[in-house]
C-alpha positions in Angstrom: 110.0 181.3 55.9 112.2 184.5 56.3 115.9 184.0 56.0 116.7 187.5 54.9 114.5 190.6 54.9 115.1 193.5 52.6 113.1 196.7 52.7 113.7 198.6 49.4 111.7 201.6 50.5 108.3 200.3 49.4 105.6 201.5 51.8 103.5 198.4 52.1 105.7 195.4 51.4 108.9 193.8 52.4 111.2 191.6 50.3 111.5 188.2 52.0 113.7 185.3 50.9 111.5 182.2 51.1 111.1 178.8 49.5 110.5 180.2 46.0 113.3 182.8 46.1 112.9 186.5 46.8 109.3 187.5 47.3 107.4 190.7 48.2 105.2 190.2 51.3 102.9 192.9 52.7 104.2 194.2 56.0 100.9 193.5 57.8 101.1 189.9 56.7 104.7 189.6 58.0 103.6 191.2 61.4 100.8 188.6 61.6 103.1 185.8 60.8 105.7 186.9 63.4 102.9 187.3 66.0 101.5 183.8 65.3 105.0 182.3 65.6 105.4 184.1 69.0 102.1 182.9 70.2 102.8 179.3 69.1 106.2 179.3 70.8 104.7 180.7 73.9 102.2 177.8 74.0 105.0 175.3 73.8 106.4 176.5 77.1 107.5 173.7 79.4 105.2 173.4 82.5 106.8 174.3 85.8 108.6 171.5 87.5 106.9 170.4 90.7 109.3 170.0 93.6 109.9 166.3 94.5 109.0 165.5 98.1 112.1 164.5 99.9 111.9 161.9 102.7 114.4 163.5 105.1 114.0 160.7 107.6 114.8 158.1 105.0 117.9 160.0 104.0 118.9 160.2 107.7 118.4 156.5 108.2 120.5 155.7 105.2 123.3 158.0 106.5 123.1 156.4 109.9 123.4 152.9 108.4 126.4 154.0 106.3 128.1 155.4 109.4 127.7 152.1 111.3 124.6 152.8 113.3 121.9 150.1 113.9 118.3 150.8 114.9 117.5 149.9 118.5 114.7 150.2 121.0 115.5 153.8 122.0 117.2 155.1 118.9 120.2 154.3 116.7 123.3 152.7 118.3 126.8 153.2 116.9 128.5 149.9 116.1 132.0 150.6 115.1 134.4 147.8 114.1 136.7 149.2 116.8 134.4 150.4 119.6 135.1 153.5 121.7 136.8 151.7 124.7 139.1 152.7 127.5 142.0 151.2 129.4 141.3 150.0 133.0 140.4 153.0 135.2 141.1 155.5 132.4 138.9 158.2 130.8 141.2 159.4 128.0 140.5 158.8 124.3 143.0 156.9 122.1 144.1 158.9 119.0 142.3 156.4 116.7 139.0 157.0 118.6 139.4 160.8 118.1 139.6 160.2 114.4 136.6 157.9 114.5 134.5 160.4 116.4 135.6 163.2 114.0 134.4 161.2 111.0 131.2 160.1 112.7 130.4 163.7 113.8 130.9 165.0 110.3 128.7 162.3 108.8 125.9 163.0 111.4 126.0 166.7 110.8 125.9 166.3 107.1 122.8 164.1 107.5 121.3 166.8 109.6 121.4 164.8 112.8 122.2 167.1 115.7 121.2 165.2 118.9 123.2 162.5 120.7 123.1 160.6 123.9 126.4 159.2 125.1 126.4 156.5 127.7 129.6 155.7 129.6 130.0 152.2 131.0 132.5 150.3 133.3 133.0 146.8 134.3 132.0 145.7 137.8 135.5 145.7 139.3 135.8 148.1 142.2 133.4 150.2 144.2 130.1 151.1 142.4 130.3 154.9 143.2 133.8 155.0 141.7 132.6 153.2 138.6 129.6 155.5 138.1 131.9 158.6 138.4 134.4 157.0 136.0 131.7 156.2 133.4 130.4 159.8 133.6 133.9 161.1 132.9 134.2 158.7 129.9 130.9 159.9 128.5 131.9 163.5 129.1 135.2 163.0 127.3 133.4 161.7 124.2 130.8 164.4 124.4 133.5 167.1 124.4 135.0 165.5 121.3 131.6 165.6 119.5 131.1 169.2 120.6 134.6 170.1 119.3 133.5 168.7 115.9 130.4 170.9 115.6 127.7 169.6 117.9 125.9 172.1 120.2 126.5 171.4 123.9 122.8 171.4 124.5 122.2 168.6 122.0 124.7 166.2 123.5 123.6 164.3 126.6 126.2 162.4 128.5 125.3 159.8 131.1 127.4 157.7 133.4 125.9 154.2 133.6 128.6 152.7 135.8 128.5 148.9 136.0 124.6 148.9 136.3 123.7 148.2 132.6 126.7 146.6 131.0 126.6 145.9 127.3 128.1 142.5 128.0 127.9 140.1 131.0 130.8 140.8 133.4 131.7 137.1 133.5 135.0 137.0 131.5 138.1 139.2 131.3 137.2 140.0 127.6 133.7 141.0 128.5 134.8 143.2 131.4 137.3 144.9 129.0 134.5 145.4 126.4 132.3 147.0 129.1 134.9 149.8 129.6 133.3 151.7 126.8 131.0 154.5 125.6 127.9 153.9 123.6 126.8 156.6 121.2 123.0 156.8 120.5 121.1 158.9 118.2 117.7 159.3 119.9 114.7 158.3 117.8 113.3 161.9 118.1 116.5 163.3 116.5 115.4 162.2 113.0 113.1 164.2 110.8 109.5 163.2 111.1 
């Protein structure tokens, strides 16, 4: 209704420009109209938005899949195209493995995954005690790399498995080479419930 209001000093009315041109409207009627418009606009208020329930565990599972993890019996196992492997009797990481661990660590932390179990393995060549110690050093090397990229020391468990639980049978040269590795596991209890 009101596009322009003009008060010409009249005590009880106001000049209002409306559909039929300039009109005199009592002040009380104008106040009532403004009050009604305010009440109506207040009634049109948008209801508060209810927060959407977020399934954090589903988000974490999707992130683990994207990083190359696969669900297993005792958690999520990392399956990289180029696994974290070591040369014969060595426990030092190759530069490409450092980059892979840095990328994996960043992705896990972004997905709010903060716990890891790292299992070091060896083939069955040589004395068992030596291989258990070597596998522990390999697991510790990878654990230090994850810790350097943001994981808390208390949330990274490193275990030397030696030749006792090889990922592959130690029956060929290729399998023995593949067993000189570290397996990264996100324990099932590390995901949101």
